[in-house]
C-alpha positions in Angstrom: 0.0 0.0 0.0 2.8 2.4 0.9 4.6 1.7 -2.4 1.5 2.3 -4.4 0.8 5.5 -2.5 4.4 6.6 -3.0 4.3 6.0 -6.7 1.1 8.0 -7.1 2.5 10.9 -5.1 5.8 10.9 -7.1 3.9 10.9 -10.4 1.9 13.9 -9.1 5.1 15.7 -8.1 6.6 15.1 -11.6 3.4 16.3 -13.2 3.2 19.5 -11.2 7.0 20.2 -11.7 6.5 19.9 -15.4 3.5 22.2 -15.4 5.5 24.7 -13.3 8.4 24.7 -15.7 6.4 24.7 -19.0 3.6 26.9 -17.9 1.1 24.5 -19.4 -1.3 21.9 -17.9 -0.3 18.3 -18.5 -3.8 17.2 -19.3 -4.4 19.5 -22.3 -7.1 17.1 -23.7 -9.0 17.3 -20.4 -8.7 21.1 -20.3 -9.9 21.5 -23.9 -12.5 18.6 -23.6 -11.0 17.0 -26.6 -11.5 20.0 -28.9 -8.0 21.0 -30.3 -9.2 23.1 -33.2 -8.8 26.5 -31.5 -5.4 25.5 -30.1 -4.2 24.2 -33.5 -5.2 27.4 -35.2 -3.2 29.4 -32.6 -0.2 27.3 -33.1 -0.4 27.7 -36.9 -0.6 31.4 -36.5 2.4 31.5 -34.1 4.5 29.4 -36.5 3.5 31.8 -39.3 4.5 34.8 -37.2 7.8 33.2 -36.4 8.6 32.7 -40.1 7.5 36.3 -40.8 9.7 37.6 -38.0 12.7 35.7 -39.4 12.0 37.2 -42.9 11.6 40.6 -41.3 14.9 40.4 -39.6 16.7 39.3 -42.8 15.0 42.2 -44.7 16.0 44.6 -42.0 19.6 43.5 -42.2 19.7 43.7 -46.0 18.0 47.2 -46.1 20.4 48.5 -43.4 23.5 47.2 -45.4 22.1 48.6 -48.6 21.6 52.0 -47.0 25.2 51.9 -45.8 26.5 51.1 -49.3 24.4 53.8 -50.8 25.7 56.3 -48.3 29.3 55.3 -49.2 28.6 55.7 -53.0 26.9 59.1 -52.4 29.8 60.3 -50.2 32.4 59.1 -52.7 30.7 60.8 -55.6 30.4 64.1 -53.6 34.1 64.0 -52.6 35.2 63.2 -56.2 33.0 66.0 -57.5 34.5 68.6 -55.2 38.1 67.4 -56.0 37.5 67.6 -59.8 36.0 71.0 -59.6 38.9 72.2 -57.6 41.4 70.8 -60.1 39.5 72.5 -63.0 40.3 75.8 -61.3 44.0 75.2 -60.6 44.7 73.7 -64.1 48.0 72.2 -63.0 49.6 69.0 -64.4 50.3 67.8 -60.8 46.6 68.4 -59.9 45.6 66.5 -63.0 47.6 63.5 -62.0 46.2 63.6 -58.5 42.7 63.9 -59.8 43.2 60.8 -62.0 44.5 58.8 -59.0 41.5 60.0 -56.8 39.0 59.1 -59.5 40.5 55.6 -59.9 40.3 55.2 -56.1 36.7 56.5 -56.1 35.7 54.0 -58.8 37.2 51.1 -56.9 35.4 52.2 -53.7 32.0 52.4 -55.6 32.5 48.9 -57.1 33.6 47.5 -53.8 30.5 48.7 -51.9 28.2 47.6 -54.7 29.7 44.1 -54.5 28.8 44.0 -50.8 27.2 40.8 -49.5 25.4 40.1 -46.2 25.1 36.6 -44.8 26.5 35.2 -48.1 23.8 37.1 -50.2 24.9 39.8 -52.6 22.8 43.0 -52.2 22.9 44.4 -55.7 23.1 41.4 -58.0 19.3 40.7 -58.3 18.4 37.0 -57.9 22.0 36.0 -58.5 22.7 36.5 -54.8 25.6 34.0 -54.8 27.9 36.2 -56.9 29.3 39.8 -57.0 27.5 42.0 -59.5 30.5 43.9 -60.9 33.8 43.1 -62.3 36.9 44.9 -61.1 37.7 48.6 -61.7 40.6 47.6 -63.9 38.3 45.5 -66.1 35.9 48.4 -66.5 38.6 50.9 -67.4 40.2 48.5 -69.9 36.9 48.0 -71.7 36.0 51.7 -71.6 39.5 52.8 -72.8 38.9 51.1 -76.1 35.6 53.0 -76.6 37.2 56.3 -75.9 40.3 55.8 -77.9 41.0 58.5 -80.6 38.6 61.0 -79.1 39.9 64.4 -78.1 37.0 66.7 -76.9 35.2 66.5 -73.6 31.8 66.3 -75.3 32.9 63.4 -77.6 34.5 61.5 -74.7 31.5 61.9 -72.4 29.1 60.9 -75.2 31.1 57.9 -76.1 31.2 56.8 -72.5 27.4 57.3 -72.2 26.9 55.2 -75.4 29.1 52.4 -74.1 27.4 52.2 -70.7 24.0 52.2 -72.4 25.0 49.6 -75.0 23.9 46.1 -74.1 27.2 44.9 -75.5 29.1 47.4 -73.4 28.8 47.8 -69.6 26.1 45.1 -69.1 28.0 42.5 -71.2 31.5 43.1 -69.9 31.2 44.5 -66.4 27.8 43.7 -64.9 27.8 40.1 -63.8 24.6 40.0 -61.8 21.2 38.8 -62.9 18.8 40.8 -65.1 15.9 39.9 -62.7 15.5 41.7 -59.4 14.7 40.0 -56.1 11.1 39.3 -55.4 9.4 41.4 -52.7 9.9 40.1 -49.2 6.8 39.4 -47.0 7.7 41.0 -43.7 4.2 40.8 -42.0 0.8 39.5 -42.8 -0.1 42.6 -44.8 3.3 44.1 -45.8 5.8 43.3 -48.5 9.0 45.2 -49.0 10.9 45.4 -52.3 14.7 45.7 -52.3 15.1 45.5 -56.0 17.9 47.9 -56.9 20.7 46.2 -58.9 24.2 47.4 -59.6 23.2 48.1 -63.2 20.6 50.7 -62.0 20.9 54.0 -64.0 21.9 55.9 -60.9 24.8 53.6 -60.2 25.8 53.5 -63.9 26.0 57.3 -64.0 28.3 57.5 -61.0 30.5 54.7 -62.3 30.6 56.2 -65.8 31.7 59.6 -64.6 34.3 58.2 -62.2 35.7 56.0 -65.0 36.0 58.9 -67.4 37.8 61.0 -64.8 40.1 58.1 -64.1 41.0 57.7 -67.8 41.6 61.4 -68.4 45.2 60.9 -67.3 45.6 57.7 -69.3 48.6 58.0 -71.7 46.9 56.0 -74.4 44.2 58.7 -74.8 46.9 61.5 -75.0 44.6 64.3 -74.0 45.8 67.9 -73.8 46.0 69.8 -70.5 43.1 72.0 -71.6 41.0 69.0 -72.5 41.7 67.4 -69.2 40.8 70.5 -67.3 37.5 70.9 -69.2 36.8 67.2 -68.8 37.4 67.3 -65.1 35.1 70.3 -64.7 32.2 68.7 -66.7 32.6 65.4 -64.8 32.6 67.3 -61.5 29.3 69.1 -62.4 27.7 65.9 -63.8 28.6 64.0 -60.6 26.4 66.4 -58.7 23.5 65.2 -60.7 24.5 61.6 -60.3 24.7 62.2 -56.6 21.0 63.3 -56.6 20.1 59.9 -58.1 21.9 58.1 -55.3 20.1 60.3 -52.7 16.8 59.3 -54.3 17.7 55.6 -53.8 18.7 56.4 -50.2 15.2 57.8 -49.6 13.6 54.8 -51.2 15.6 52.5 -49.0 14.9 54.6 -45.9 11.2 54.2 -46.6 11.6 50.4 -46.8 13.5 50.4 -43.5 10.6 52.3 -41.9 8.0 49.9 -43.2 10.1 46.9 -42.1 10.3 48.3 -38.5 6.5 49.0 -38.4 5.9 45.5 -39.6 8.2 44.1 -36.9 6.2 46.0 -34.2 2.9 44.5 -35.6 4.4 41.0 -35.6 5.5 41.3 -32.0 2.1 42.6 -30.9 0.3 39.8 -32.7 2.6 37.2 -31.2 2.2 38.6 -27.7 -1.6 38.5 -28.1 -1.6 35.0 -29.4 0.7 33.8 -26.7 -1.5 35.4 -24.0 -4.6 33.8 -25.5 -2.9 30.4 -25.7 -1.8 30.7 -22.1 -5.3 31.4 -21.0 -6.4 28.3 -22.9 -3.9 25.7 -21.7 -1.8 27.6 -19.2 -1.2 26.4 -15.7 -1.6 29.0 -12.9 2.0 29.2 -11.5 0.8 30.3 -8.0 -1.7 27.5 -7.7 0.6 25.0 -9.2 3.4 26.0 -6.7 1.0 25.6 -3.7 -0.1 22.2 -4.9 3.4 21.1 -5.5 4.4 22.1 -2.0 1.5 20.2 -0.5 2.3 17.1 -2.5 6.0 17.3 -1.6 4.9 17.5 2.1 2.8 14.4 1.6 5.8 12.6 0.1 8.0 13.6 3.0 5.3 12.4 5.4 5.1 9.1 3.6 8.9 8.6 3.8 8.8 9.4 7.5 6.0 6.8 8.1 7.8 4.2 6.0 11.0 4.6 8.1 9.1 4.3 11.4 7.2 1.2 10.2 10.5 -0.4 9.2 11.8 0.0 12.8 8.8 -1.7 14.5 9.5 -4.8 16.6 7.5 -6.9 18.9 9.4 -5.6 21.9 8.8 -1.9 20.9 5.2 -2.8 20.3 4.7 -4.3 23.8 6.3 -1.3 25.4 
């Protein structure tokens, strides 16, 4: 009898301990009277919210990294524009050489940030997230140099560069290595999708890359440009970079709007999850205060049983007669 009673009490202790640690009743079927439909619907919704929260976090990371890259491109274009305009005023050979070096460095910086990847996913390559979207700066300059060869006026050089970047057999064929299809919009909440669709072949990026490339090639010996041509070219590129900068700023505003929508969606996801978890707790939750009181009472019963068992084991006929 004592063994049977002890087993029952120990089972009850285990049950109450489990309820206290999980926060749920052990006999869910009894609590729900066999009707699991409402609970199953809640669990499906919670799993859906969990998946959306993961997608939201990934979208937030991608948008933040994209914004950082855009900021670097915009800042690089602004710095290069100021430097080229300053060179056009000084009109010195040393300044021309320095401008060419700065333009080459700016081009490399732009390409590097546009090749950024986060979590193994390229940001500006469209659906080709497993590869960098742009070839190296040297590859770009090598291809563009051929297109500009033999030209001697700033207008002709800038137009030839524009034509090469717009030609499907030019920039897109030889430098852009991403996909021609953008990423699909990301579902970040039940009612919100966010599109991070900008690719490295976007016109705003192409303009900045084109102008930086022309400035970098102005000092190239194979083009053999006169000092006056270089000065005029640097001046025009500096002015045009201000317009290209405006295009990048527009992309920054677009990405900032996406970041705001992602954050609002995350807040809604958290609120919906909290509400569902609260409702689920009311449905199958175990009252921690009541469970703790019951557990303490059952533990006392178990200790009393052990005490009684020990005393019974010490009984003898002599002690009984006394």
